[in-house]
N, C-alpha and C positions, 0 to 999 in steps of 0.2 A: 781110333779116337773119334769122338763126335764133336760137332761144333757147339759153341756156347748156346746159340739159339735152339739147336736140337735138344740139348740137355735141359734147357728151361722148359721147352715144350713137353718133354717127357715127364718132368716133375709135375707140371700143371695137369697133365692128362691122368696121372696116377694118384692124385690126391683129391679128395672130395670135401666139400664144406662140412664143418662140424655142426652138431646140433645147436639149437637155440636155447636161450634162457631169458627170463624176464628180469629187467633191470629198471630201477627208478631213474628218472632223467637226471637226478642229482649225481648219479654214479655212472652215467652213460657217456661221458666225454671220451671221444676217440674210439668208442666201440663201433662195431659194424652191424648195421641193421639187418635183421634176418627175415622180417616179414613186411609187406607193404603197410604204410601208415597213411590213413585217410583222415580228413577233417571230421571232427565230431560236432562241429557247429559252424555257423557262418562267421567270417571275420571281415569287417566288424559285424556284430550281430544286429546292428541297427544303422540307419543313415546317420552319419556323424559329421560334425563340423570340422573343416580342415583349418579353420582360422578362429581367432578371437574376434568377435563382432556382434552382429544382430541378425537373428533369423527372421526373415520376412517373406511376404509374397512378392515375387519379382514385379508383378504388374503394379504394385504400390510404390516401387522404389526406383523407377526408371529415371525420373527427372530430378535435376539439381533443385534443391529448395523444398522438396517434398518433406512433410512432417509426419512422423509416426509416433504413436503412443506405446511406450514400453510397458508391457503387461506382466512380465515375469522374467525368470532366470533359468537357464538350463546349463548345468555344470557336469563335468565328468563324474559319473557315479550317482548323480541326482538330477534326473530329467525334469523338464517342465511338464506338469500334469495338466495338460490342456492343449488347445489348438491356437494357431495364429490366425486371427480374424482380419478382415479388411481394415486397412489403416493402422495395423498394430505391428509391433516388433517384440521379440524376446531376446534379451541379452543372453549370449551364448559363448562358451569357451571351447577352445580346441579339444576335440575328442568327445564332446558332449553330444547326446542324442538330439537330432533335429526335430523340433515339435511338428506335430501334424499340421498340415496347411502351409508350411513354409517350403519354398523351393529355391531359396537363395540366402546366402549369408553375406551381408555387407560388412567388410572389414572395418574395424573401429576407427581407422585413420580416415575413412570416407564419410564420417558423420560428426556432428557437433551435438553434444547432449546438454540439455538444460532440464534438470529434474527428471521427470518421466517422459520427456519428449526429445526425440532426436530429429535433427535436420540433416538431410542428405547434402553433402558438400561436393560430391563428384558423381557424375552420371554413371549409371550402371548399364553396361552394354549387353550382358547376357547372364543368365543364372550361373552361379559359380560357388566354389568353396564348400561343396557338400560331397562327402565320400559315400557312395551308395552302400547299402548292406551287402556283404559278401564280395566286395570289390577285390579283397586280397584272396580269399578262397571261400568256397561254399561247402556246406555240410555234405559229406560223402565223397568229396573231391580227393583223388589220389595226390598225395603231397611228397612222400619220400619212398624210394624204391629199395628193395633188398640190395645189399652191397654198398649202401651209402655209409660213408664214414661220418659219424655224428660229431661234427665240429660245432662251433658256437652258433652260426646261423641255422644249421639243421636242428639243433636242440631247441633254439628259440622258436622255430617253426612248429616243432612237435608240441612244445608247451602251449603256444598260441592256439593250436588245434585241440587243446584240452586233454592232452595225453600226459598223465603223471608217470606212466611206465611204458617201456618199449621192449620189443622182442629183439635181442641181439645175439650174434654168434658167440658161442663159448670161445674164450681165448685159448689158442693152441698152447699146450704145455710141452716145452722143449727140454730134453735131457742132454746136458753137455758132459762129455767124458774126455778128459785129457789123458794122454798116454806117452810114457817114456821114462826109462830109468834116470834120465838126466834132469827130470823136472822136480821142483820143490815149490812149496807154497810161498807167496811173498811174506816178508816180515821176519823170516828166520835167518839162519846163517848157512848159506848153501855150501855144500862140500866142494872141494876143488874142481871136480868135474861136473858140477851141476849148474843149471840155469833156472831162473824163476819162471814158473808157469804164469803167463800173462794173458793168453788169448781168451780164456773164459770170462775174464773181468771186462774185456772189451766187447765180447759178443753179447753179454747179458743186457746192457742198456740198448744195444742196437736191436736186439730181438724185441725188447719192450717197445721201442719206437715203432717197430713194424707191426705190433699188435699181439705178440706172443708173450709168454711167461717162461723164463729160462730158470732151470735149476742146475747148478753145477754139482754133479754127483761125485766128483773127486778125481784124483790122479791115479791111474792104473799103471803099475810098473810093467816092464816088458816080460810079462809072464801070462801065458794063456789062462791059467786058473784065476788069477787076479782080475784080468780083463773080463772074464766070463762072469765073475761075481758082480761087478759093477754093471756090466751090460744087462744082466738079468733084471736089475732094478729099473732099467730104462724102458722095459716093455709096459710099464704102467703109464707111459707118456704117449703123446700123439706123434712125436717125432724124436728120434735119437740123432744127435750130432756128435760123433766121435771126432776128436782132433788128434791127428798124428797116426802113426802106424799104418799109413795108407800106401806106402811105396812098396818096393820089392826087396828090401833088405832082409837079412836073416832074422832080425828081431821085429819085423813088421807083422805082428800077429793079429791086428785088429779085425781085418776082413775075414781072416780064417776063423776067428771065434764066432762071428756072426754066421758063417757058413755052417758051423756046428749046430747052430740053433735053427737051421733050415733056410738060410738066407737065399733069396731069389734076386739075382743081379738084373738091374735095368740098364745102367751104364757103368763103366769102370774107369775111363779116362776121358778128359775133355781137352780139346785142342785150344788151350788158353795159357797165357803167361802173365802173372804167376798162377799156379793152381792146377797144373796138369793131373796130379794124382786124385782129384776129387772123384767120388763115386756115389752111386745111388742105387737103392734096392729096398727090399722089404723082407721082414720075417712075419709071415701071416698078415695081420692088419696093421702092423707097426712099420713105418717107413724109416729108413736110415739114410742120412746124407753125410758121407765121410769127407772131412776136410784135411788138407795137408797140415803138417806140423809147423812149418815156417810161419811166423806171425803175419806178415803181409799177405802171404798166400791164403792163409785161413780167413783173414778179414775180407779180401777181395772175393773169394769164392762164397763166403757167407752172403755178401751183397748180391752176387749173381745167382745163387742157387737156394740158400736158406730163405731169403726174402720172398721169392715167388712161391716157395713151399708154404710159408705162413699165409700168404695172400690166397693161395688155393684153399687152404683149410678155413679161411675166413669168407671165402666166396667173393673175393674182390678181384678186379682186373689189375694189371701191372700199374702200380702207382709210383714207380721210381721217378725221381726228378731228373730228367734228361734234357739237356739243351746244347746248343753249339756256341762256341766262342773262338775268336781268332787266337792263333798261337803267338806268344810273345817271343819265342825262340824257334828256330828250325828244328825239325826232327828227321833222323835218318830213316831210311826205308825199313819196314817191319819184316820180320821173318815169317815162317809158315804157320805160326800159331797166333790167334787173336790175342792182343796184348792190352793190358790196362795199366796205365802209368799214373802214379801218384803225382798230383800237381797242385799248385797254388793259383788262386784267382788274384789278378792284379787289377788295380784301377788307377788311371792317370788323373791329372788335375781337372780334366773335363769329364770325369766319371765314366770314361770308356773302359770296358772290361776286356781283359785278355787272360790267357791261361799259360802258365809256365811249368812244364813238367820238371821234376827234380832230376838232377844229374845222375844220382846213384839210385837205381831201382832194385837193388838187391832185396830178395824176398824175405830176408831176415830182419830188415830194418824197420822197427816200430817208430823210431824217432822221426823218420821221414813221413810215415803215415800220419802221425800226430800233427805234423805241420802242413798237412794237405787238406784242401777243401773239396777236391773232386778227383775222380779217376778219368783220365783221357783214354777213350777207346780207339784202338788202332786195329783195323781189320787185318786178317792174314794177308801177307804179301803186299801190304799197302805201300805205295810209292813214297819217296821222301817228301816231306811237307816243308814249305817255306814259312818264314815269319809272316803272319797275317792270314795264312790259310785257316779256314774254320775247321774245327774238330769237334767231335761229339764228346760231351762231358757228362759224367754221372755223379750226382751230388753224394758225398760221403755222409 
């Protein structure tokens, strides 16, 4: 068995970023940038006023009581077509172009206006309130690098730099396959020995959140021919994620079916709890990450292994939200496998945060998973932890 860190490293080393496609910025939210984005213009494209007031020559406006003649108006989108001469001022609004000749904006609270004459009521100490052209960025300046997730600020920056379209990574397409005679789809009447197939419906939105697109190809019974038929359809995808059939029972056919297709194994077991039977390999150019059939095991191993696979296909670094928090309750010493405990985040009346692992960590319990905010990571052979000890938490 290999460690969790070794498994994640092998996944990232064996998967390469997908190709790029052009996307309008209206449709680019949360996409991953594929090519560098540089400014196509200066921002602002002209010297602009930072305040509402009057554009003047500073040398005319130093002293209290000085009077200046208002000769025009500069507004956002409609500049003053002229220059500011000696003893003159131009009424100006925030964001408007500063007229030629002006090197200072007096804020409107520092003057008294009577018709077309203003009187300075407060001494001006230095030229101020003008944003130079290109103060935000200049034409040709690199703004966004490949691997950037296009969130709101990043998209606003691209738009301000005059980009209507951006080059983004193609979203990885993930094929989900459930396996087991005992499984049936939700909404029907399960037979006495059947259970509802739930894992694909939990993984689909998680995969979407990580940047992929999941298709559930269906439930394969414990029959090699049936598994093979569904698996064959999965080779049109970037990644196949079989769920179940990963252990060593007499009816665990999943890995054997992929071996018939020429499967090359990269790892077969991981020293993790829950999720030991997780496996990874490839058939030609299509990679496969096999997950255990127990619901919590599948969800935990998806977070640990499917997420970094999607990130590798998108060309991004590990973006998992990891932090530390104090324990609300003590924990016993851990065993030889790295463990991930489903846990709740607690907040006291002073808004101090702590984390409380659930008492029952059975890998079949989805109700516990649904009530959890984080996974608490416990390293192999970790010593007992006391209340208040800080532990590493992975956001679900």
